[in-house]
C-alpha positions in Angstrom: 18.9 -27.5 -12.6 20.8 -27.7 -15.8 17.7 -26.8 -17.8 17.2 -23.8 -15.5 20.7 -22.6 -16.0 20.4 -23.0 -19.8 17.1 -21.0 -19.7 18.7 -18.2 -17.7 21.6 -18.0 -20.1 19.3 -17.9 -23.0 17.2 -15.1 -21.5 20.3 -13.0 -21.1 21.4 -13.9 -24.6 17.9 -13.1 -26.0 18.0 -9.7 -24.3 21.4 -8.8 -25.5 20.5 -9.8 -29.1 17.3 -7.8 -28.9 19.1 -4.8 -27.5 21.5 -4.4 -30.4 20.5 -1.1 -31.9 20.9 -1.9 -35.6 19.1 1.3 -36.7 21.5 3.4 -34.7 24.6 1.5 -35.8 23.7 1.5 -39.5 22.9 5.2 -39.5 26.1 5.9 -37.5 28.1 4.1 -40.2 26.5 6.5 -42.7 27.5 9.5 -40.5 24.1 10.2 -39.1 23.0 10.1 -35.5 19.4 8.7 -36.1 18.4 9.8 -32.6 18.9 13.5 -33.6 16.9 13.4 -36.9 13.3 12.9 -37.8 11.3 11.3 -35.0 14.5 10.4 -33.1 13.4 6.8 -33.2 16.1 4.1 -33.9 13.7 1.9 -35.9 13.6 1.1 -39.6 10.9 3.7 -40.4 12.9 6.7 -39.2 16.0 5.3 -40.8 14.1 4.9 -44.1 12.7 8.5 -43.9 16.2 9.9 -43.4 18.6 7.5 -45.2 16.4 6.0 -47.9 14.1 2.9 -48.1 17.0 0.5 -49.0 18.8 1.2 -45.8 15.6 1.3 -43.9 14.6 -2.1 -45.2 18.0 -3.5 -44.3 17.5 -2.3 -40.7 14.0 -3.8 -40.7 15.3 -7.2 -41.7 18.0 -7.1 -39.0 15.3 -6.1 -36.4 13.1 -8.8 -37.8 15.8 -11.5 -37.2 16.1 -10.4 -33.6 12.6 -11.7 -33.1 12.6 -14.6 -35.6 15.8 -16.5 -34.6 15.2 -16.6 -30.8 11.7 -18.1 -31.5 13.2 -20.9 -33.6 15.9 -21.6 -31.0 13.5 -21.6 -28.1 11.1 -24.0 -29.8 14.0 -26.3 -30.6 15.4 -26.4 -27.1 12.5 -26.1 -24.8 9.1 -27.9 -24.5 7.3 -25.7 -21.9 5.2 -23.1 -23.6 5.9 -20.5 -20.9 9.6 -20.8 -21.5 9.2 -20.6 -25.3 6.9 -17.5 -25.0 9.1 -15.7 -22.5 12.2 -16.2 -24.6 10.3 -15.0 -27.6 9.3 -11.8 -25.7 12.7 -11.0 -24.2 14.2 -9.6 -27.5 11.3 -7.2 -27.8 12.1 -5.9 -24.3 15.7 -5.7 -25.3 14.8 -3.7 -28.5 12.6 -1.2 -26.5 15.1 -0.9 -23.6 18.6 -1.4 -25.0 21.3 -1.3 -22.4 23.6 0.3 -25.0 21.4 3.4 -25.5 20.4 4.2 -21.9 17.3 2.0 -22.3 15.8 4.1 -25.0 15.0 2.0 -28.1 12.5 1.5 -30.9 8.9 0.5 -31.2 9.7 -3.2 -31.8 7.3 -3.7 -34.7 9.8 -5.4 -37.0 11.0 -7.5 -34.0 7.4 -8.5 -33.3 6.9 -9.4 -36.9 9.9 -11.7 -36.6 8.1 -13.4 -33.7 5.0 -13.9 -35.8 7.1 -15.5 -38.5 8.6 -17.8 -36.0 5.3 -19.1 -34.7 3.2 -19.0 -37.9 5.9 -19.9 -40.5 7.5 -17.9 -43.3 4.8 -18.7 -45.8 1.9 -17.2 -43.7 4.1 -14.4 -42.7 4.9 -13.4 -46.3 1.2 -13.4 -47.0 0.7 -11.1 -44.0 3.6 -8.9 -45.0 2.2 -8.5 -48.5 -1.1 -7.4 -47.1 0.6 -5.1 -44.7 2.6 -3.5 -47.5 -0.5 -3.1 -49.7 -2.3 -1.5 -46.7 0.6 1.0 -46.1 0.7 1.7 -49.8 -3.1 2.6 -49.9 -3.4 4.3 -46.5 0.0 6.0 -46.4 -0.2 6.0 -42.6 2.1 3.2 -41.4 1.3 3.8 -37.7 -2.4 3.3 -38.4 -1.7 0.0 -40.3 0.5 -1.2 -37.4 -2.3 -0.4 -34.9 -4.9 -2.3 -36.9 -2.5 -5.3 -37.5 -1.7 -5.4 -33.8 -5.4 -6.0 -33.0 -5.3 -9.1 -35.3 -2.3 -10.7 -33.4 -4.2 -12.2 -30.4 -6.9 -13.5 -32.8 -4.2 -15.2 -35.0 -2.7 -16.9 -31.9 -6.2 -18.0 -30.8 -7.1 -19.5 -34.2 -3.7 -21.3 -34.5 -3.1 -22.5 -31.0 -6.4 -22.2 -29.2 -4.6 -22.0 -25.9 -5.0 -19.3 -23.3 -1.3 -18.7 -22.8 -0.8 -18.1 -26.5 -3.8 -15.7 -26.6 -2.4 -13.8 -23.7 0.9 -13.7 -25.4 -0.7 -12.2 -28.5 -2.5 -9.7 -26.3 0.8 -8.7 -24.8 2.3 -8.1 -28.2 -0.8 -6.1 -29.2 -0.5 -3.9 -26.1 3.2 -3.3 -26.7 2.6 -2.0 -30.2 -0.3 0.3 -29.1 1.8 1.5 -26.1 4.8 2.3 -28.3 2.6 4.1 -30.8 1.0 6.3 -28.1 2.5 9.5 -29.7 1.3 8.4 -33.2 -2.2 7.8 -31.8 -2.3 11.4 -30.5 -1.2 12.7 -33.9 -3.7 10.4 -35.7 -6.5 11.7 -33.5 -5.4 15.3 -34.2 -5.0 14.6 -37.9 -1.4 15.6 -37.7 0.3 12.2 -38.4 2.8 12.5 -41.3 2.0 10.1 -44.2 4.6 7.8 -45.7 6.0 9.0 -49.0 6.1 6.0 -51.4 
C-alpha cells in the first residue's frame, strides 16, 4: 500500500515536472511570446530560431533534464519494469500536454532524449548526440533527422534489454515523435520543410 502511494505521488510529480514549459518561460523572460512567433511551438528548436541558438540550447537542456532525472529516480526507487517505464513516460506526456498552457505543449524530442540518456548512460547518449548533431549539420532538416532517429529507438531498447516491455516502450517513444512531427512530415513530402540555418 505504501509503495502504491509513493508511486502515485511520483506519477503526479513526474507529470508536473514534465509540464513545466521552459521554452515558454525563458522566451517570456526575454519579452517574447514563443507561441506567437515562428512555428508557435514552445520547444527548443522554435526558441533557437527566434531567440538564438544559445537560448535554444539552454531550453533544450532543461527539457532534456525533464526526461533524464525522473528515469534515474524511478530506477533508484522501484524494481518493477512497468513502474519504471511508466514513470519515465509521464514527463513526456506532461511536456506535450502541460496543464499550465491549456494542454498545448511541445514535441518532446529533448525530453525523450533525456529518457534515452537515463536508460543507456551518458557516454552512449553523448555518442548518439554527436551523430545526431552531425546529421542535422549535413542534412539541415532537423525534423527528418528526428524521424530517422526515432526509428532506431525501439531497436536500441531491443539490443540493450532484449525484453518485450522495453521494446514496446521504445516503440511508444518512436510513435510519439512521429505523431508530434505530423505537420513536418507533410511539409517534407511537399518539399516545403524549412531547413535549419547553421
